[in-house]
C-alpha positions in Angstrom: -96.7 16.1 73.0 -98.8 15.9 76.1 -96.0 17.6 78.1 -96.0 20.5 75.7 -99.8 20.9 75.9 -99.6 20.7 79.7 -96.9 23.4 79.7 -98.9 25.7 77.4 -102.0 25.2 79.6 -100.1 26.0 82.8 -98.6 29.1 81.1 -102.0 30.2 79.9 -103.6 29.7 83.4 -100.8 31.5 85.2 -100.9 34.4 82.7 -104.7 34.7 83.1 -104.4 34.7 86.9 -101.7 37.4 86.6 -104.0 39.6 84.5 -106.8 39.1 86.9 -104.7 40.1 89.9 -103.3 43.1 88.0 -106.8 44.2 87.1 -107.9 43.9 90.8 -105.1 46.2 91.8 -105.5 48.7 88.9 -109.3 48.9 88.9 -109.6 51.1 92.1 -106.9 53.4 90.8 -108.6 53.6 87.4 -112.0 54.3 89.0 -110.4 57.1 91.1 -108.7 58.6 88.1 -111.9 58.5 85.9 -114.1 59.8 88.7 -111.9 62.8 89.1 -113.0 63.9 85.6 -116.7 63.6 86.5 -118.8 66.6 87.6 -120.3 66.4 91.0 -123.7 65.5 89.6 -122.4 62.3 88.1 -120.4 60.9 91.0 -123.4 59.2 92.7 -125.8 59.0 89.8 -127.6 55.6 89.4 -126.6 53.4 87.8 -122.9 54.0 88.5 -120.7 54.3 85.4 -117.0 54.0 85.1 -116.5 56.5 82.3 -117.7 60.1 82.8 -120.6 61.1 80.5 -119.4 64.7 80.5 -115.7 64.7 81.3 -114.4 68.0 82.7 -111.2 69.4 84.3 -113.2 71.8 86.5 -112.5 69.6 89.6 -108.8 70.1 89.1 -109.1 73.8 88.7 -111.4 73.9 91.8 -108.9 71.8 93.8 -105.9 73.9 92.8 -107.6 77.1 93.6 -109.0 75.8 96.9 -106.1 73.8 98.3 -102.8 75.5 99.1 -100.9 72.8 97.2 -97.7 74.9 96.9 -97.4 75.2 100.7 -98.3 71.6 101.4 -96.0 70.3 98.6 -93.1 72.5 100.0 -93.6 71.2 103.5 -93.7 67.6 102.4 -90.8 68.1 100.1 -88.6 69.5 102.9 -89.5 66.6 105.1 -89.0 63.9 102.4 -85.7 65.3 101.0 -84.0 66.1 104.3 -85.0 62.8 105.8 -83.9 60.9 102.8 -80.4 62.5 102.7 -79.9 62.0 106.5 -81.3 58.4 106.2 -78.8 57.5 103.5 -75.9 59.0 105.3 -76.8 57.4 108.7 -77.6 54.0 107.2 -74.4 54.0 105.1 -72.1 54.9 108.0 -73.7 52.4 110.3 -73.7 49.7 107.7 -70.0 50.4 107.0 -69.1 50.0 110.6 -71.1 46.8 111.0 -69.6 45.3 107.9 -65.9 46.3 108.3 -65.1 46.8 112.0 -64.4 43.6 113.9 -65.9 44.2 117.4 -68.0 41.6 119.2 -70.4 44.2 120.6 -71.3 45.3 117.0 -72.8 41.8 116.4 -75.0 42.3 119.5 -76.0 45.7 118.2 -76.9 44.2 114.8 -79.1 41.6 116.4 -80.9 44.2 118.5 -81.3 46.5 115.5 -82.8 43.7 113.3 -85.2 42.8 116.2 -86.8 46.2 115.9 -88.0 45.3 112.4 -90.4 42.8 114.1 -92.1 45.6 116.0 -95.1 47.4 114.4 -94.5 51.1 114.0 -97.5 51.8 116.2 -95.8 50.1 119.2 -93.0 52.7 119.3 -95.1 55.8 118.5 -96.0 56.5 122.2 -92.4 56.6 123.5 -91.2 58.4 120.4 -93.9 61.1 120.8 -92.9 61.5 124.5 -89.3 62.2 123.4 -90.5 64.7 120.8 -92.5 66.5 123.4 -89.5 66.6 125.8 -87.2 68.0 123.1 -89.7 70.7 122.2 -90.1 69.4 118.6 -93.9 69.0 118.7 -95.7 70.8 115.9 -92.5 71.2 113.8 -91.1 69.7 110.7 -88.1 68.7 112.7 -90.4 66.5 114.8 -91.3 64.6 111.6 -87.7 64.3 110.3 -85.6 63.3 113.3 -87.5 60.1 114.3 -87.5 58.9 110.7 -83.8 59.1 110.0 -82.7 55.7 111.3 -84.1 52.7 109.6 -83.0 49.1 110.3 -83.8 48.2 106.7 -81.4 50.8 105.3 -78.6 49.8 107.7 -79.0 46.2 106.8 -79.0 46.9 103.1 -75.7 48.8 103.3 -74.2 46.3 105.7 -74.9 43.4 103.3 -73.5 45.3 100.4 -70.3 46.4 102.1 -69.7 42.8 103.2 -69.1 42.0 99.5 -66.3 44.7 99.2 -62.9 43.0 99.7 -61.0 44.1 102.9 -57.8 44.3 100.8 -59.2 47.3 99.1 -59.6 49.1 102.4 -56.2 48.0 103.6 -54.6 49.4 100.4 -56.3 52.7 101.0 -55.1 52.9 104.6 -51.5 52.1 103.5 -51.8 55.0 101.1 -52.6 57.3 104.0 -56.4 57.6 103.7 -58.3 58.0 107.0 -61.6 56.4 107.8 -63.6 59.4 106.7 -61.9 59.6 103.3 -62.2 55.8 102.8 -66.0 56.0 103.5 -66.9 59.0 101.4 -64.5 58.6 98.5 -64.3 54.9 98.2 -67.1 53.0 99.9 -70.1 55.3 99.3 -69.4 55.7 95.5 -69.2 51.9 95.3 -72.6 51.5 97.0 -74.3 53.8 94.5 -77.0 51.2 93.6 -78.0 50.9 97.3 -77.9 54.6 97.8 -80.3 55.2 94.9 -82.6 52.4 96.0 -82.8 53.5 99.6 -83.2 57.1 98.6 -86.2 56.3 96.3 -88.0 54.3 99.0 -87.2 56.7 101.8 -88.6 59.5 99.8 -91.7 57.5 99.0 -92.2 56.5 102.7 -92.0 60.1 103.9 -94.2 61.5 101.1 -96.9 59.0 101.8 -96.6 59.1 105.6 -99.9 59.9 107.4 -100.0 58.6 111.0 -96.9 60.3 112.3 -97.6 63.8 110.8 -101.2 63.5 112.1 -99.9 63.0 115.6 -97.1 65.6 115.5 -98.6 68.5 113.6 -101.4 70.8 114.7 -100.6 74.0 112.7 -102.3 74.0 109.3 -99.5 76.0 107.9 -97.1 73.0 108.5 -99.4 70.3 107.2 -98.0 67.8 104.8 -99.9 66.7 101.7 -101.5 63.6 103.3 -102.7 65.6 106.3 -104.1 68.3 104.1 -106.1 65.7 102.2 -107.5 64.4 105.5 -108.6 68.0 106.4 -111.0 67.9 103.4 -113.1 65.2 105.1 -115.5 67.0 107.4 -117.5 65.7 110.3 -120.8 65.7 108.5 -120.0 66.0 104.8 -117.3 65.4 102.3 -116.5 67.4 99.2 -115.9 64.5 96.9 -115.0 66.6 93.8 -112.3 68.3 95.8 -111.1 65.1 97.5 -110.9 63.1 94.2 -109.0 65.7 92.2 -106.7 66.6 95.1 -105.8 63.0 95.6 -104.8 62.6 92.0 -102.7 65.8 92.2 -100.9 64.5 95.4 -100.0 61.3 93.5 -98.3 63.2 90.6 -94.8 63.4 92.3 -94.8 59.7 93.1 -95.8 58.8 89.5 -93.0 60.9 88.2 -90.5 59.3 90.5 -91.7 55.9 89.5 -91.3 56.7 85.8 -87.8 58.1 86.2 -86.5 55.5 88.6 -88.6 52.4 87.7 -85.6 50.2 86.9 -84.3 50.6 90.4 -87.8 50.2 92.0 -88.5 47.0 90.0 -85.1 45.5 91.1 -86.4 42.8 93.4 -83.0 41.8 94.6 -82.5 45.3 96.0 -86.0 46.0 97.4 -86.9 42.7 98.9 -87.8 43.0 102.6 -88.1 46.7 102.6 -90.2 48.1 105.5 -91.1 51.8 105.9 
């Protein structure tokens, strides 16, 4: 009897702690969302209130008419989609080679590649930017795409998945006359569909939310991504909070849609553990 009471008490305490942590994460987002429906006069009225007294959509209309969202969305979409496609292909081909080709130097390459995951992104930004300058890719969308294609996380995910595929399956395909390209694209890549979808979702998310690298590479306002466009709202002396709040919510809409559509893949902890953008 005491054991049951202890178990119930522990469950109740853990559940309460979970709700508290969830609330701590959700409260800033809820405040942002509700504040976007407030007129400017209510944003800094005292005492502060969570819910708007006079909710309005004027901020969204003002934001859509002021910000060139179509252009910024298009720029960001090009970068995110192209980078995601190339990242999946590059990661899958490299993961396939590491998993199924028996060369000693590949193990050394794998160790060196995994070692890069211990380096903060900021450490490699300076040499990467120097390469971008030398290649003439500064202030271009290609300068955002090319350095972001290879990711050790994606390569490792595919390598681990392909390791589970029996070698006999590949040998049978080779006996039937299939070359390495046909084996990869028609056999291995379809098998790895769960990893393809998972990496594609997170790669798209990483590129959509990327801020530091576009800030360094882009200087032409016509090529700004969504995150850089939001940063341009903040002036040196004043901030248009109504515009910033409503624009931030609009910029989140694609990510919310992706989460709703692909949430079962995003919530798959076995596939997403250890991911690093």
